[in-house]
N, C-alpha and C positions, 0 to 999 in steps of 0.2 A: 625581505621575505621572499622565499623560493617556493611559491605554490606549485603544485602539480596541476596540469592542464589536460583537458579533453577537447579536441577540436571539433565539436559538434553542437549544433542547435537542437531545439527541443523536438524537431522532426527527424533527428539523426543525420542531418545534412552537415557537411563540413563548413567550416567558415567561423561561426560564433564560438567565443572562448568560454569554457567553463573553468573558473578558477577556484581552488580550494586553499584555505589557510593550512598550512602544514602544522601537525601536532608536535608538541615538545619531544626532544629526543627520547626514545624509548617508550613513549606513550602511543597507544593505538590511535589510528586516525579518526575513528569514530566508534560510538558505543551504541549498541542495538538491543532492544528488547522486543520479541515477537510475542503478541498477546492473542494470536488467532484471528480476531476481527480488528486489530489495530496493530500498528508498528510504532515504536518510540525509537528515536534516532537523534543522537547528539554529535556535534562536531565543532571544532574551533572557529569555524567560519567558511563562507562560501559566496560565490556569485556564479549564478547559472540561470538558464531559461528552461523551464519545464511545463510540461502538460501531463496530468495524470488523473487517474480514476478516483482517488481518494478525496475525501474531505480533510483538510489539513488544518491543524492549530500549530502556529509558529511561535515559539517562545525565545525572547532574548534572555541569556543567562548571564550577560554582562550589564553594565549600567546604561548603555546607549540603546536607543530604540532601533528596531530593524526597519528596512525600507524595502517594499515590494512594488514593483511597477506593473500594472495591468490595465488594459483598455484605455491606454493614454493618461492614466492617473498614477501618481506615486503615493502610496499609503504608508504611514509611519506609525509604530506603536510597540509597546513591550510585548504584546501578544496579539497576533493577527489571526483571523479566521479567514481560510481559502476555500472558495466553493469548487467542487469537483469540476475537472475539465477547464479550469482557468488557465489561460496562457499568460504566464507571469515571468517576470525577472526578479530574483532575489538578489539585493545588494547588501551583503554581509561580510565583506572581507575583514578579517581580523576581528570578527564580532561572534563570539561563541554562542550557539543557539541549540535548541532542541526542537524537533518537529514530531507531532503526534498525527500519524495518518489513520484516518478512520476508514476501514474497508466497507464495501457496499453490503456486506452481511450484518454489519453493526445495526442494531435496531435504530438508532439515532440518524442513521445516514440520510435517510430521506428528508427528515427535518431540516438538516443542515444544507442539503442539497437546494432547499428552497430560498437560500440566501439571496436577497435582492441586489440590485446595482448599488455600489460596485462590487464585483465578485471577490474582492479582498477588503475586509473591514477590520479596524482595531477595536479590541473588546474593552468594555468598561472596567474600571478598576476592581470592583467587586467580583466579577466574573473572571478577571485576569489572575488574581492573586493565588488561587489553588494551583493554576497551571504553573506560574513562575516559581512557587515553593517547590512543587514536585519536579519541574525541570532542572532546577539548579541543584537539588539533591542527587537527581540522576546523573547529571553530567559530572559532578564531583565524586561519584561512586559511592555515595552514602544511602542511596535508595535502589533497592533491586527486588526481584523476586515477586512474590504475591502482594507485599505491601506496595510495590509500585503499581502493579495491576489494579489494585483496589483504589488507590488514590487517582489514578488516571481515569478510571471508569466513573468515580464520583464526580470529578471535574467535568468530564464530557456530559454526563447526565444533567448537571446544573446548567452547562452551556445550551444544551438542546431543549431544556424545559420551556422556555418562553416561545419557541417557534410553534407555529400551528401543527396540530397532529395531522398527518396525511391520511388520506382515505385508505381503508384496508386494502392490502396487496392482493390482487386477483391470485386465487389458489393456483391457477396455471402457471403464473409467473413464479410463484414460490416453488412450485414443483420443478420448473425448468432450472431455478437457481440450484436446487439440491441436485439434480441429475448432472448439471454442469459441474458443480463442486466435486462429484464423485467420478466424473469422466469428461474432462473439458475438451478431449479430442474427439468426442462423439459427434456424429453426423446430425445436424439440427433436423433434418427431414425425418430422421428416425425417431427422435426424441419427441417431436410434436405429432407424429401420426396418431398415436393413442389418444391424443387430446382433441382430435378433429380440427387441427389447425394447420394452415400452410406455413411453410418457413417465413414467408413474407409477413403474414399476419402475426405469427408469433414474435418476430422480431419488433414489430411496431408495437405490440401489446406490452412486450418486455420493457422497451425504451420508455414508453408512456407511464408505466407503473413504477419502475425503479428510478427513472431519471437518469439513466445510463444506457448507452446502446448495448445490445446483447453481445457484440463482438468486443467492445471494451470490457465487459464483465468477464468474458473468458479470459482475455489477457491479464485482467487483475488476478484471476486464480493462478495463472502461470507465474506471474510476478511474485506472489506470495510463495508459490512453491520453490522458486529460485532463491528467495530471501532465506528460506529455511535451511539453506546449504552454506550460509556464511560460516566461516570458521571450520568447515568440513575438510578442507584441503583438497577438494576435488578439482579437477581441470574445468574450465569453463565449458568446454564441449560436453563433458559428462553432466554438468549442471544443467545445460540447455536441453539435453535429451531427457533427463529425469523430470524437468519441469514441463515438458510436452511442446517445446518450440521445435520448428522445422530444423534449425541448426543454430550454430553459435552466432552467426551473423544476424539472424532475425532476433535472437535473445538480445544481442548488444544493441540493436536498434531500438527496440521497445524499452529496454532498461534505460538507455541514454535519454530517451524522450521522457521517461518518468522521473528520473533522478538527476539528470544533468551531466552525468559523467559515465563512461564505459564500466561494464561490470568489473573489469580488472582493478579499478580504483576501490572497489568494496570488497572483493573477494580474495585478492592475492596478498601474499607477503605478510600476513598477520595484521592488515590494516585496521580490521574491524573486531572489536571485542563483543562477544555475544553473552548477554546475561541469560544463562540457562538455570538460574536457581529456581526451584520449586515449579518447574514446568509440569502442567497437568498431563494426565493420560489423555492424548488428543482424540482418541475414539470415543472415550466417555464424554469429553468436552463437546465434541461434534454432535453426537446423538442427544445429548441433553437440549441442544439448541435447535435441533431439527424438528420441524413441525410434525406432531403426532398424527394429524389427520391426513398426512401424505403417504403414499405407498412406501413401504419399507426399503432401505437400501438393498441393492443386489447383493447377492451371497458372496460376491468377490471383492466387495468393498471392505477392507480390513481397518483402515485409519482414514481420516480425512485426506483429500488430495494434497493439500498444502504441507503435510508432514509424512504422507504414506511412503514415499521412495526412501527418504532418509532412515526410516525405521528398519529397513532391511540391510543385511550385510552385503558386502562386496560392492561392485560398481552398480549404481542405481540404473534401472531401466524404465523407460516411460510407459505409462498405461495407455497412451494414446498420442503418439508423437506426430501428429498430423495437424495441420492448420487449414483444413478444408471445412467448408460450411460454417458451423458455429465457432470454429477457432481460427478463422483466417485473420490476416494482418489488417490493421486499420487502413 
C-alpha cells in the first residue's frame, strides 16, 4: 500500500499522520454528494484525527466493522454515530467507508447533538441497515442524485426520531443563523445591535441554543462554501477567498482539522468525483427552508452563501473575506 499522507493532527499541528488508502488506478480518490444541509463522502479507507462541527454517521461499505477511538475508548461497528465536536481517531486503513455529515442547519442536528457518553456509538442493526444499503450503493456508483438525497434523509429522520425533541430554538438564534448564512463575514456587533444583544450575550445564547459555538457555526458555513468548489479546477487560494477565509493558510488549517488532510488531497488533480445529478435551484432550496417569520433576506442575497460564489462566472470573489468578530478562527 502507498497511501498519501498529510502530516497534521486535528488541530492543524504537524506531527500526527493522516493516512488514506489509495484508490484503484484511474478511479477518483473519493465520491462526494452535496445536499445543502448534509454531505455524503465515500473513500477506500483512511486513518486520521479530526474534530468538526457536523454530526456524522460513519458506514462500513466492506464486511469488516469500523473502529473509532474517542475519549479513551475504541468503538467498533458497521455503522457509527459520532457527536459534533468529538475529538476522534478513525482507524480504517484498507476499509472502504462512507460518511454522512449532518450540518447544523439540518433540523435533526440538535437531536443528534444530545447523544450521551460515549460521543461515538454503534447503531443497532435495524437503524443501521438503511444507511448500509444506501452507502454501499453510493460508493459503487449505483445511487446518485435525488434518489440518494431521499434515501439519506429518510435514514437520518429514522435515526433521529427516538432522540428527545429539543426545546424550540430562540428566534434570535434562528435570525442569527440566517444572517450568518447570508454573510458569514459580517461583524457580530452589527448583526446583534437590532436585537438589543451584546456580542457576548449573543454568542452565549447561540451556543446554548444550537449546541455549537457561534464561531464554529461561522466556520461551518465557510467549510460548506469551500466544499462546493470541489471539481471546479480553481486554485486553493481562489477557493479560500471565495469561501470567506482570511487566506489559504487559514483555509488549510480549518479544513485539515475537520477532515484530517489538507485541501489539496480533496480538490486537486481530479481526486474527487462530485455527484452533480439533479442538483436543485439553491436559491429556492434555501428560501423554502428559511423561517418565514424572520425578516426577509437583504436585496443583495442572490443564492445561499454555500453556493453563491460558484454560480457566478469568472474568478470567485468573497462576500466578506474577513475573519473578525463572528468569523474569527477557533
